[in-house]
N, C-alpha and C positions, 0 to 999 in steps of 0.2 A: 583778551590778550593772553599769550602763553605765560607771561610773567605771573598772572593771577593763578594759572594752573599750578605753578610751583608752590605758591603760598598756600593755596587751598589744600593740596595734597600733603603739604608739610603739617597742617593742623591735624589731618587725619593720622599721620604717623606719630605725632606727639600724643594724641589721645590714646592710640593703640599701645604706645609705649607705657603709658600709665596703667592700662588694663593688664599688660604683661607683668608689670610690677605687682599688681593685686593678685594675679594668678600665682606668681612665684611665692608671694607671702602665704597664700592659702596652702600651697603644696609644702612649704617649709614647716607649716604648723599642723600637718596631718596627724601628728602624734601628740599635740599639745592638749593637755587636759582642759576641757571646757571651752576650747577655742571656737569662735563663731566666724564662719567664712565671710569675706567681703565680695561685693559684686559692683563692678563699675557701670554706671549709666551714662549715656551720651545724649547730647542735644546738638542741633544744627546751629550755626552762627547766623548773623544777620545777612540780609540779601541785598544785592544791587538790583534795583528795580528800573528796567529800561522802559517798560510800559506797564501801567497798573491795570488790573482787571476792571472792566467797566468803563475804560476810557473810550472816547468817541474816535472812530476812524474817519477817513477822508470823506465818507458818504454820510456821516452823522450817526452811524450805527454804533451801538455799544459793543465793545469787544468782549467775548465770553471769557477769555483768559488773558493773562498778562505775560510779560517776559521778565522773569526774575531769575537771577543767577546767584546760587548760594556760594558762600565764602568759607565753607568747611565745617568742622565739628570741634567739640570740646567735651571734656568730662564734666557732667553736671553734678554728679554726686557719687559717692561710694557707699552703698547701703550695706548694712550688716544683717546677715541671715541668722536669726535667733531660733531657728528650728532645733528641735531636740536632737542631741547627739546620742549615739549608741551607748549602752551601759557596759562597763567592763568590771567584772567581779574581782575584787582584790582580797577580800576576807580580812582587811585591816579594820579594826573597830573604830578608827578615827577617820576613815575615808567615807565621805558622804556625797551622794549625787542628788540633784534636784530633778524630780520627775514632774515636768510642767513648767510654769512660768515662775520667775523670781530670781533674786540674786542674794548670795550671802553678803553680810555687811562686816567689814573689818575696818579697824582704825588705822589711818595712815600716820605714823609717828612724826613725819616731817611737816605735816600741815595741821594735824590735830582734827582732821575732818574724816568722815566716813568715806570709804571707797567700796566698790562693789565687784563681785566676781561670781562666775559660775563654777570655778574650780573648787573642789571640795577635799583637797588633800591637806588635812589638818594634822597638827601635832600639839604637844604640850610643852610649854617653856619651863625655865628653871623655877618660876614662881607658881607653877601649877595652872597657868591660864591656857585656854584653848586658843591657838594661833594658826594663821594660814601658812602652809608650806613648812619650811624649815623653822625651827624654833628661834633662830637668831634674827629672823626678819623683823620681829616685834609687831607684826600686824595682828592685833588682838581681835578676836571675834566679838561683835557687838550684838546684844548686850553681853558683857563679860561672863564667862563660865569658868569656874575655878574647881580644881580637884586637889584633894589632899595627897601627900606623897605615897600613901599606901592604897590608893584607889586601884581597883581591879575590875575587870568585866564591865567595861563601860557600855551602856546601852543607850541608843538614840532611836526614839520612836519616829514613825512617819510624820507625826504632828510636832516634832522638834523637841520633845521632852528628853533631857539628858540625865541619865542616872548612872550610878556606879555602886559597886560593893566594896566593903572593907573586910579585912581578915577578922574572923570570929564574930561577924555580924551578918546574919543571913538576909537582913532587910535591905532593900534597895534604897539608896539615898539620892535625892534629886539635887543635881548640881546647878540646874538652870534650864532655860529654854533657848533654842535657836530660832531667831526670827528672820524672816525673809523680807526683802524690799522689792517693790515693783514700781514701774514708771509708766506714765501715760504714753510716752514716746521713747521706748528704749533705744531706737536708732539715733536719738539725739545725744546719747551718752558719749563722753570723751574717752577714747582708748588711751590708756597710760602705759601699756606694756605690762609684762609680768602677770598676765591674766586679769588685770584690773581695769575698772571703768570708773569715771568720775561723773558726778551729776553736773548738768549744764542747764542754762535757761531753756534750751531746746528740748531737753528730756523731760522737764517738769520736776517737781519735788517728789522725793521718794516717799512712798507710803509703806509702812511696816505692819506686819501681822504675822500670826503663827502659820506655819505651813498647813495648807488644806483648809484654812478657816473659811467658813461659809460666806460667800459673796465677795471674797478677796481676790479671786482669780489666781491665787498662788498654788503652786504645786506642792507635792509632799516629798519627804526625804527618804532616801534609801541608804541605810548603813551598810558598810562593807563593799561599796561600789564607787566607781568614778564615771563621770560623764566624758566620753571621748569627744574629740573634735568632730564637728559635723561636716567636715570637708569630704567630698566624694572624689577620690583620685581619678577615676575614669572620666567623670564629668569635667573635671579640671583639665585633664589632658586633651579632651575633645575641644574644650574652649581654647586651650593653648594653641592647638593646630589651626582652628578657624581664625584666631587673632593673628597668628603668624602669617597666614595666607592673605588676610586683609592688609596687613602691613606691607607685604610684597606688592599687592595691587596698587597701593598708594605710591610706593617707590617707583613702580612702572609708570604711573601718571607723571611723576617728576621727570623721569627719563624722556617721556613723550613730549612734555613741555620744553625740555632742554633741546630736543632734536628740532622742534619747530623754531625755536629761537636761533639755533645754529643755521637752519635754512634761510631764515630772514636775514641774518647777518652776512650770509654769503650771496645774497641777491645781486650785489654790485659786481660780482665776478661774471655774471651771465651776460 
């Protein structure tokens, strides 16, 4: 029936609208530090089976194929692409990029639990603690790293060792170490916004270790750099065009179904 055509095409339009929203979010975050692009995946819906494969025909023979009519599609998941973003040199001693796997750990003051990020734009708050982003956010790097008021020439090694100098003291003083966290299923992390992720039962429990530690699978740190978004604008625009055209094709299927219904409703006039 043509009514089914309307509903089936509508599911395709709804799914494609979700994909358009994902593409729009990717493009909106093309300049967001540490952003990881999303990718919408689709699956077909259940089928109306008019004849099952292997059913006997009138002569007793088994039919090689059946008659099954699909009822549309839906979004099955929106995966996060954690591939490495490009490095952008900033020459800021508190900017850090992760080369490889892993997340920075910061404390969420509202929940008292750790949250995770790939953004490495750090600063120092009024009490000398290393925090994520602007100092007023209160998201303290874990484990905590503290600097005295006269700290200068902060050095962060690829292995996460944080050191600084003080006036009239040529010796480097160690302030602490930056540990990274990793997950068995990072795609299961919950996106919180503000470049933050939260642990879930799907992601598994975070495992912490020093950057580049043997057997940890963690990357190393690069001081004076930021990891750019891994969104490729050209690919997103191509995806946008194909999605738009697919949406138009589904809308044409709705129009075709409507025209058939109109013909049926006008049969009494012939």
